[in-house]
Structure formats: C-alpha cells, structure tokens
N, C-alpha and C positions, 0 to 999 in steps of 0.2 A: 455307423455312419462316422467317418473321419473327421473331423472340425478342421477348417483351415487355419494353416499356421500364418500367421502373422509377423510382419517383420517388425522388429523394435529396433527405431532409429534413435541416436545419443541426440541431447540437449544441442549440443553444437550443431548437427547435423542439420535441424529444424532451426535452430535461429539464422544458420546460415541461407537455407532454402527461403526463408521467410526475407533478411536482408535482401537475398538475390532479386526475388519477387518485385521489390519494394524500389527499385532501383529504375533511374530513367529507363525507356527504351525496353523493358521486361516487362512480362505478365508472369501471372501467377501460373497460368496454362504452360507456358515457354518453359519457363524456371523446372516443372512438374514433368514435363516430355523430356528436357535434356537431363532430368534425375532417374526419369521411370517410376514414378510415384502418381497417383490423382490427384488432378489442380485442386479438387476439395480439401486435399490434405495440408495444403498450404493456407487455405483460408482456414481450416479448423486450429493446425498451428498460431498464425498470427491472433486468433481470439484469442487465443491461451494465453501467450505472450502478453498480450494486452488487458486482459482479464488481470493475471498476475502482477503486471506495473501498476495498475491502479489499486492493488490492495497494499503495494510497496509504498506508497504516498500517501496520506491525509492532508486535507486544506484545512489550515487552521484558519478564520479570518482572511483568506485567497492567498494563503503565504502555503505553498508545498510543502510537509516534513515528511521525514521516511519514520518510519514505525515506531522508532528509538525514540525521535524527538518527539513526537506526538504523546509516547507515552510519558517522554519527561516533561512535556508541558503539562499532560492531565495531572499528573504528580505534584508539579508545583502549583496547579492551581487549588488543589485538595488542602495542601497545605497553607497557602494564603488564605483559602477560607477561614480555615481552621483558626490560623494565626488573628485576623480579624476579628473573631467570636470571642476569643481567651482576650484578646485589647477591649471590645465591649463592656465585658465581665469586668477586668479589670478596673475600667472606667466607674462604672456603677459601684461596685464595692469599696473602692477610695474614696469617691463620693458620700456613701453611706458611714465609713470611719471617719470623715472630717466631719459630719454633721453629729456624731455623737460625740464628738471630744470637744464640744463647743460650750 
C-alpha cells in the first residue's frame, strides 16, 4: 500500500489563510473552499498559532512580557533575593563586631 502524500504548506500560507478566515464576512469554510483545503485545517492552524502566541508571552502581575523579558525579570528577582540575604547577613555581622569592640 502506498501512503497518501500530504501537502506541506508554508507558514506564510497558513497564517494568511487564518487571517483571511478571521476577517468580517469570511468563514473558515469559505476560505478553505477558495484555497482548496479542508475547513478543519484552518481551525487546526488557528489553534496552533494561538498556542504559539500564548507561549511567546508570559504574564507577570497582570502585565504581558515577552519570553526574554520574563527571563530577565526572573533573573533580576533571583539577584534581588540574593542581595537581600547578603545585606541581612552583613547587618548581623556588623552588629556582632560592634558589640565585641565595646
């Protein structure tokens, strides 16, 4: 048995099909019929692009940040925690040495 050869569509083609189906007056079925593809394919592509865009942005305190910004935010928070701990330690050490010199 031979396998059915599937058509590989470019990302640009897929994004354009989804964009056209989202325009007022168009439906996924009408765009699919125009392009000669199954309407379910447009729904699948829309779902994939939505998932991708959800992964590209993270929400921190209600503000959307890109992945790079979110990573920078996490790095700065870790650094801030480390500096707070070091500051507390230095306060305790300075108080200890201040007592010992009296």
